[in-house]
N, C-alpha and C positions, 0 to 999 in steps of 0.2 A: 609851772614855767620852766623850772630848772631841769625837770625830767625831759621836757620837749627839747630844750637846748642841748641837753646830753646826748639824746637820740640824734639830733642834727649833727652834732660833732662826730658821733660814731658813724653815722651815715656817710657823711663827707670823707671821714678817714677811710671807710671801706672802698668808697669810689676812687680816692686817691691811690690807695693800694692796688686796686685792680688795675688802674691806669699804669702804675709803675711796674706791676707783675706782668701784665700782658704786653706792655711796651717793651720790657726786657726780653721776654720770650720772643716776641716779634722780631726784635733786633737780632737775637741769637739764631733764629731760624732763617735769617736772610741768606746765609751761606748754603742752606739746604734747599732753597727754591731752585726748582729746575729751569735753567735758562734755555731760551730759544737760540737758534744758530746766529740770529742777528746780534745777540748779545755775548754768547759764548765763542763766537767764531767757529768756522768749519765749512762743511759742504753740505748742500741739500740738492737732491736731483729727483726728478719725476720722470719715469719711463712710461711708455704705452706700448702695448703689444701691437705689433704690425698685423698680426691675424686678428680679424674683426671680432670674432666670437670665441675667445680661448675657453677651454673647459676649466672648471674650478680646480681639478687636479693639476692641471698645467700651471695655473697661476700660483697656487699653494706651493708647488715644487719649485717654481722660479723664485719665489719670496724667500724660501728656506735657503736656497743656494746663494742668493744675493746677501742674505743675513750672515751666512758663514763667511763670505768674502768681506763684508763690511766690517765685521767684528775682528778681522785681522788688523784693522786699523784702530779700532777703539771699542772698549768693552761697553760703552755707552751708546754705541751705534743702533739706530732703530730702522727697521724695514717693515713696511706694512702696505697692505693692499688698499687701493682707493677705488670705489666702484667695481666694475667687472673686468676692466682690462688695464689697470693702471697700478703702478707700484712706486711708493715714495721711499727715499732712502735719506735719512739724516745722520751725519757723523760730526758731532760737535768737538770743539777744542783742538782741531788739527791745524797746524800752521802751513803745511804744504798741501793746501786743498786742491790745488790744480792737478797735482800729480794723482791724487785719489780719484778726482773726477775723471781723469784720462783712463784710469784703470777700470772704473766702474762703467765708463762709456763704451767699453769693449767687452761685453759679455763673453765673446769668444766661444770656442769649442775645444774639446778634448778628444784626440784620436790616438789609437794604437795602430801603426802602420808597419807592414813588413818591408824587407829590403827592395821588393818590387813596386813599392809605392801603393799597395792595396790596403784599404781600410779593413782591419780585422776585428776592431772593437772600438765602441765609443764610450765617452765618459758616463753616459746614463746606465751602462751595464756594470759599472764599479758600485758595489753597495757601500764599501768603506776603505779608507786608506789612512793608516796611522804610522808615525815615525817611530823607530825603536832602535835598540842596540843589541847586536848579536855577537856572541863571543865563540870564536872557534880557535882551538890550540892556543888559548891565552891571548888572543888578539881580539880587540873589540872592533866592531865595524858598524857603521851607521847605515840603517836599512829603512825601507818603506814596506810595511806589510799591507798587501792588498786582499781584499774579499770581494768576490764577484757575485752578481745576482744570478739566480738559476739559469736565466737565458745566457748571462755573460760566461758562466762556468762551462757550459756546452760549447759556446762559440770559442772560448779561449783554449780549451782542451784540443779542439780541431786545429786551431791555428798554431799552437806550440807543437803539435805532432808534425805538422808540415814544415816547421822552422827550426828544428833541433840544430844547435850550432850556429844559428844565424842571430842577426841582431833584429829586435822589435824596437821601433822608435816611438817614444811617447811625445806626441806633439800637441802643444796648447798655443792658441792664437797665433798659428803658423810658425811657431818657433819650437825647436827641439829642446824638450826640458830634460830628457833621459834617454839613453840607448843601451838597455840591458841585453845581454846575450842569453838565449834560451839553452839551458843546459840539459834539460829533459822535458818529457811530456808532462804537463801539469793538468791533472784531471779532478782535484779535489776542491776546486773553487777558491783556492788560496795560493798566494805566491809572495815572494818578496823581491825587492830591487835593491841591489847593492851599489857601491861604488861612490857613495857620497863622501866628501872629505870631512864635513862637519855635521853635527846633529841638526843645527839650524838649517842646512841645506836640505836635510831629509824632511824636516817639518814643513819647509816651503813646498817642496815636491808633493808631500802628502796632502797639503791644503789645496794644492792645484788639482790633484786628481780627485779629491773629495768633492770640491765644488763641481767639477765636470763641466759638461756643456749644459747650458740652460735649456729649459724645456720649450722656451718661446724666443723668437727674435723680437728684440726691443728697439724702440727708437726714443731718443731724448726729447721730452716736451719742454721741460724747464729745469734750469739749474741755478743755483746760488752759491756764491763763494764770498765769505766774509772773513776778514782778519780779526783775530781775537783782540788785537790792540784797539781796534776801532769800536768793538763790542764793549770793552772796558770803558772807553771814552764816553760812549752813549750812556752807559749806566751812571757814570759819575756826573755828568751834565744833567741828566734826568732827575737824579736824586737831589741835586743842588736846587734845580727849578722847583721840585716838590717841597723842599724845606723853605724856600724863600716865599713861595706862593702860599704855603700854610700859614707861615708867620704873618703875612699881609692880611689874609682873610681872618685870622684870629683877632688881630688888632682892630680890623673893621667890625667884627661881630661884637666885641667888647665896647668899642666906642658907640655903635649904633643901638646896642640893646642892653648895655650895662650888665647887672647881675645875670640875667638870662644868657647874655653873650658869653660870660665867663663859664656858665654851666655847659653851654654848647661847646666851648673849647675843650672841656674836660671830656665830654662825649666823643669829640673828633679825635682826641688823642687815643682814646681806647679804641676808636674805629679803625685807625691806622694800624695799631698793634694786632688787632684781631684779624685785619685783612692779610697781613703778612703771615700769620700763623696758619690761616685757612688755606693761603696759596701753597704753602708747604704741605699741609695735611692732605688736601685733595690732589697734590702732585700737578698743579696746573703748570703748564710750560709758559713761563714769562718771556714774552717778546717785547720789542720796542713799541708796537702799538698798545701792548698790554700795559706798559708803564703809563702810557698816555691815558689809557682807561682808569688806571688807579688815581692818577692826578686829577682827571676830569671828575671822577666820582667823588673826590674829596670836595670839590666845589659844589657839586650837586647834592652832597650830603647836608649841606648847610641849609638847602631849600626847606626841609621838613622843619628845621628849627625856626627858620624865618616865618614860616606859616603859623607856627604855634605862638611865637613871641608877638606877632602882629595881633593875634587874636587876644593875648593877654592884655596888651595895651588897650585894645578896644573895650574889653570888659571892665578894666579899671576906669576907662573913660566914661562909662555909663553909670558909674558909682558903685560898683562891687568892691568888696575887700580884696586885698592882694591874694590871699589864700584861695578865696572863691573864685578869683579871676584865673589863677593858675589851673585850678581843676576844670573850669569851663573852657579854657583856652585849649587845653589838650583834647577835650571831648569834642569840641566843634571843629578842631583841625584834622581829626582822625580821618574822616571819609575823603577829604581832599589829598591827604598824605597817601593813603592806600591806593586810591584811584590813579593818582599821578605816577606813583612808583610801578604800579602793575602795567600801566601802558608803556612806561620806559623799559620795563622788563621784557614786554613783548617784543620791542625792537632788538633787545640783546639776544634773545632766544632765536629770533629769525636770522640775525646776524651770525650766530654761532652755527646754525643749520645750513645757511647758504654760502658763508665765507670760507676762504682758504685758511691755510695754517696760521699766518701771523694775525689775520682778521679774527679768527677763532679765539686767539689769545686776548685780543681786545675785548671781545664779547664776554669771555670768561670773567675777566677782572671787573668788567663794568656791572655784570650780573651780580657777582658777589658783593660789589660796592653798594648796589641798590638795596639788597637784602639787609646788609649790615647797617645801612644809613637809617633804614625804618626802625630797626632794633635800637640802635644807640639813642635816636631822637625820641622815640615813644617811651623808653624805659630808663636809659642812662641819664639823659638830659632832664627827665622828670624827677628822677631820684636826686640828682644833684641840685635841682632848683628847690625842692622841698627842704633839703638839708640846709642850704643857704638861708632859706627863709627861717628855719627853725633856730639858727644860731644867732639871729638878730637882724638879718636884712628884710625888714618887714615893711618899711616905708615904700610908698608908691613911687618916690623919686628914683628908687633903685631899679625900677622896671619900666618906667616911662608911661606916658598917658596919651592916648590917642582918642580925641573927641571928635564926634561926627561934625564935619563941617560941609561946606557948600560943594556939591558934586560938580565935577568937571563935565562939560557938555561934549563927550566923545562922539556920540551919535549925531550931533549937529554937524560934525565935520566928516561924516562917513563917506559922502560922495568924493571929498577930497582924497581921503585915505583909499577908496577904491580906485580912483584915478591913478594915484602914485603907484599902487600895486600893479595895476594892469599895465602901465608904462613900463615898469621894471621888468615884468615878465615879457613884454613884447620887445623890449631891446635885446633880451636874450635870444629870442627866436629869430630876430632879424640878423643879429651878429652870427648865429650858428648857421643860418641860411646862406649868408654871404660866404662864410667859410667853406661850407659844403659845395657851394657853386664854384668857388675858386679852385677847388680840388685839394685844399689844405685840411679838409675835414671840418665837421661842425664844432668840434672841441679839440683842445690840444691833447689827444690821447696819449698816455705814457706808454711805456714798453708793455705794461700788463695788458693793455687794451689793443695793442697793434703788433706785438711780437718784436723780437730784436734782442740785442745784447746791450746792457748799461754797464759801463765800467766807471767806478768812482775812484779818482786818483788824487791823493793829498801830495802836493808839491812842496818843495822845501822854501819856496818864496811865493809871494802873492802876484801871480801872473796877470797881467793886463789882458783885455780882450783881444788886443792886437797881437800880443805875444802868443796867445793861445791859437789864433788863426794862423800866424806866420810860422810858428815853431812846432806846436803839438799836433795840429790837424795834419800836416804833411806826413808826419811819422805814422799816425794812426792809418791814414789813407794807404801808405806804402805797405804796412803790415797786413792790413785787412782787406785790401782791395776794394774798399767801399768808397765810392766817390761822393756820397751823400752824407758824410759824418756830421752829426749835430753835437754841439758842445753847450754846456750851461755852467757858468760860474756860481758857486754858492756864496752868496754875500757874507762878508765878515770872516771868511776862512780862506785857506789855500786850496780848497777842494774844487775840482773840476769834474763834471759828469760828462762822459763821452758816450754818445748813443750811436750805435751801427746797426747794420744787418745783423741777423743771427750768426754768431761766429761759432766754429768748432772749437773743441778743447784745445787743439793745437794752435789755433789762431789766438785763442784767449791768452795761452801762455806766452806766445810770441810777442803779443801786445805788452804784457806784463814785463817781460825781458827788455823790450824796447824802452819802456818808461823808466826802468832802473838803469840802463846803460845810458840812455841820451840825457836824462834829466836827474839822475841820481836819487830818485825817490825810494822810500822804504817799501820793499815788496809787501810788508805786512799792512801797509797803509793803502793797499789796492783791494777793491772789492769788485765783484763782478756778478751780474744776474743775466740769464738767458731765458727767453720764453718763446714758445712757438705760437704761430697764428691760430692754432686750433684752440689752445687754452684761452687766448685773447678773446675770441668769440664767445666762449663759455662765460668768461668773466663779465662781459657786457650783458649777456642773458641773465646771469645770476644777479647782477647789480639791479636791473629793472624788476626781476621776480622778488627780490628781497624787499624793495620798497613797496611794491604792490600788496604782497602778502601781509607784511606788518600793518600797512594802512588798513586793509580789510579787517584784520584781527582787532585793531584798535576800534574801528567802526562799530563792529559787533559788541566789543566790551562796553563801550560808552552808551551804545543804544540800550544794552542790558542794565547797566547801572543807573542811567538817568530816565529810563522809561519814555524816552522821547527821541525820535529819529532826528529831529531838528538840531538837537545838541550834537548828536553824532555826526550829521552831515555837514554842519558848519565847521566843526573840529576837523573833519577830514579835508574840507575845502581849504582851510587855513594851512594844513600840512602840505597840501598840493602847492599852495602859494609859496611857502617857505622853500620847498624843494626847487621850484621853478626860479625864484629870486636868487638863490645860491648858485643854480646853474647859470644864470645870467653872469654872475660874478666870475665863474669858471671861464665863460665864454669871452667875456670882455677882457679880463686880466690875464687870460691865456695860462691859467693854472693847469698844471699837469693833471690829467685824469688817470689815476691808476688804482691799485687794489685799495689804497686808503679812502678813495672816493666812495666806495660802498660803506666803509665804516663811518665816514663823515656824514653821509646822507641819512643813514639809519639813526646815528646818534642825535642828529638834528631832529628827525622826526620824533624820537622819544623825548627829547629835551623840550621841543616846542609844545607837544601835546601836554606835558607836566604843567606848564604855565596856563595853558587853556583851561585844564580841568579845575584849577583853583578858582579861576574867574566864573565857570559855569557852575561849580559847587556853591559859590556865593549867590549866583543868580537864582539857583533852585532854592536855596535857604530862604532868600528875600521873597520869593514868590509865595513861599508857604505863610509868610506873615505879612503880606502886602495889605495895605489899607486901600479903601475905596478912593480916596483922594489922590493916591499917587498913580500916575500913568505908567504904562510899561516902559516907555523910553526914559522916564526919570528913574525907574527901578534899575534899568540896565546901567545907566550912567552912574548911579549910586553904587552898584556892585563892582563896576570897574575902578571906580575911585577909591572904594574900601580896599581893594586888593592892589592898588597901584604901587604902594611902597614896597610890598612883598615882591611884586614882579620886577621892580627896578633893582632892589637889593639882592635878589637871587641871580639876576642877570650880571650884576657887578662882581659877585664872589665868583661864579663860574668863569666869567671873563678874565678876572685876575689870574686864576690858575693856568688858564690856557695861554694867556698872554706872556707870562713868565716862562711857560714851556717853550713858546715861539721864540722868545729872546735868547734862551740859554740851550735849547735843544739842537740835536744834530739835524742834518738836512732833511732826512726822511720824516722826522718828527715835525719839523717846520711845515712840510708839505701837508701834513694832516692838520696842524694847529691853525694856519692861516685861514682856510675856508670855515673852519669850526668857529673861529671869532666872528666871521661874517654871518654864520648861522645863528649864533647867540644873540647878536643885534637884531637880526631879521626876525627870529622866533619871539623876542620880546616885543618887537613892534607889532607883529601879527596878533599876539595874544591880546594886547591892550587896545589896539586900534581896529582890528578886523574881525576877530572871532565873534565878539558881543554883537557887533553891527550885523554880521551875517545872520546870526540867530534871530535878531530882532526883525530883520527884513523877512526872514522865512516865516516867522510867527505872525506878523501883522498882515502878510499877504494871505496866509491861511484863513485868518480871521475875516478878511476882506471877501475871500472867496465864498465862505460860509454865509456871510451877510448877504451877498449877491444872490 
């Protein structure tokens, strides 16, 4: 007995040391986690080639030259190709982002022109340009050394032969950058430009020549400008929300499950530390939606523990010893945990595949969270539970007892449940139809789905709606020339969202200047995002495709695991129900449908299927041990009743995390959290009230058809 207790103390000590060690390293690596532009601040822009089918050489050449230009602003700048004709540029940490955007928005061209205005050379014929210092007669002079391509060598030799004693103008973006005089014929493919007052001036000229003219003409599709101060605020509020939500969930788990709850808290602490370490190790770019993914996955990580603990209570209730109940509880919960997490992981993978940059960040953190939650629940919680049992917590009162009671007649109310669900979905279609007929659109499409420019301005005071209409809107209309300016006040803050037609970089800068001059706002408290109609159409298409693909993948997986198409079909019908009901919420409440809409819907799909899997797993288990006296409807009611506490408690813990995030998060996070809360409620309802009933109806109808 003493040996067992000693092992228990050592095991618990080892877990506590792991929690402390990984928690420390997790906290220590937080500064190393790569932040997205919405957190670090900076500028992001997406270009598309005007030419329909550019060659791979043209694209790679353009990417290289833009990379050279972008790195002039930040060594952390990233330029990468997307698809066959798009280029993304991210420059984090810059405060004067509009100025960078203006420069990047003008790829420009480089030309060498003689005094008669004839173009004798272009930037593509220059192989390299480097700043240097030349010393003649003890005098140091700043110069730029040029090396031409073979074609450029021949062309430049012919040009200098004709222009000895004359000036050749180096023009970039229609501005004269240098005007050197030709002293002699240059045939070796190299020359130098002199006359710069400083070495910095020589470096700038060399950089301009080196970048040269881009191989392709580009058009701006999307741009985003975020102030660093706003990013820091988003991090601070999100971390605060995570800490408060985690504390509430920890207290709930201990209160509801006692000793097992305490074991799960240890596992969750280790889970958070490991997640931070992995984010840094895999160099995952953390975005604002990514933080939401971490916070959401904390709530969902509780789910596996709840399934296990409910099983342990049931085993104790049928008379097993605590140790035997722990062993059996983990064993019986395994299939539901694996199936539920795999289906949620499918949603995360599809989201990463079809989503844009920030949505990919959400998918990455959610996927890491799902995998970690399985590990911590199945191994860390188990180890902690056995250790606590060994040191003396062996009485059943520390674990709770759940005895079989009367089943709730869920199926007896199935017609009512079906009617409520159909009515909720029908309301959505009616409201969307009325909106489309009136010309306002079926949904309140955000800028991501319809194109335009959104400018978020944090004023120094809390402006009323009348003040915004009377004072702010006229200024915006005058600067932008847009007569249909839309404004939205963010509740509980001084922030106002101004939506206009797609603005040029110059118009965006003019609007920022006007806000600073007219209302005295902090320029760093202004963010802007622009998106073209072409990208908007793609996002709509991707949103629909992502939901359809993930649903089909889940259908196939559930069919494979349960060996019964009725389980898969009823689960998918319930998913469609959840998506359509939340869509009704979007339509009725006029929630903005933007990029987070895709993340919200796919998260809902993954979360909802998780709860459904647990119920179906119990139905499958009970079918294997079904007595002849028990009818099928009684078995389904019993299965739903046995998993009812788990379904409710998991919904509560996840809702808590998202609700705190909604209360404390910045506006873009709230836009994601609000519909997600509706989805959690809807998913819990459909899992308990709809899925089991659908499976029962399909099964009994098939049997009736066979009998006939």
